[in-house]
C-alpha positions in Angstrom: 1.5 0.5 -15.0 -0.2 3.8 -15.0 2.0 7.3 -14.1 -1.2 7.6 -11.3 -0.8 4.2 -9.8 2.7 4.6 -9.7 2.4 7.2 -7.7 0.1 5.8 -5.4 2.1 3.4 -5.0 5.1 5.6 -4.1 3.1 7.9 -1.7 1.8 4.3 -0.1 5.7 3.2 0.1 7.0 6.8 1.5 4.0 6.7 4.1 5.1 3.1 5.5 8.6 4.3 5.4 7.9 7.4 7.3 5.2 6.0 9.7 7.3 2.8 10.9 4.6 2.1 14.1 1.8 2.3 11.1 -0.3 -0.8 11.9 -1.4 -3.6 9.4 -5.2 -2.0 9.4 -3.4 1.3 9.0 -1.4 0.3 5.6 -4.6 -1.2 4.3 -7.0 1.7 5.3 -4.2 4.3 4.1 -4.0 2.5 0.7 -7.8 1.8 0.2 -8.0 5.6 0.8 -5.3 6.3 -1.5 -7.3 4.1 -4.4 -10.5 5.6 -3.7 -8.9 9.4 -4.0 -7.5 8.3 -7.2 -10.7 7.1 -8.3 -9.1 3.6 -9.7 -11.1 0.6 -10.1 -9.0 -2.4 -10.7 -10.0 -5.6 -13.2 -9.6 -8.8 -10.9 -6.4 -9.5 -11.7 -5.0 -5.8 -11.0 -6.9 -6.2 -7.5 -5.1 -9.3 -7.0 -2.1 -7.7 -7.5 -2.7 -4.5 -5.4 -3.5 -7.4 -2.3 -0.7 -8.9 -2.9 1.8 -5.5 -2.6 -0.4 -5.0 1.1 0.3 -8.3 1.8 3.6 -7.7 1.3 3.9 -4.4 2.5 2.3 -5.5 6.1 4.8 -8.6 6.1 8.0 -6.5 5.7 6.7 -4.5 8.4 5.9 -7.2 10.4 9.1 -9.0 10.0 12.0 -5.9 10.8 9.4 -4.8 13.4 9.4 -1.3 11.8 13.0 -1.0 12.1 13.7 -0.4 8.5 
């Protein structure tokens, strides 16, 4: 994993953790804006991993009600 991508994912995670009321749409929008900001273009397999990570983050938020 490249440093830029790792840093982007850390920023996304910190944003999600510090904004517990963030909606799923907000998370997806934020991730999309981060990817656009870094000018990242992924091959399909990496895109699938990013989508999977997004779904995971959203499902974590949904399951704990944003308390954790």
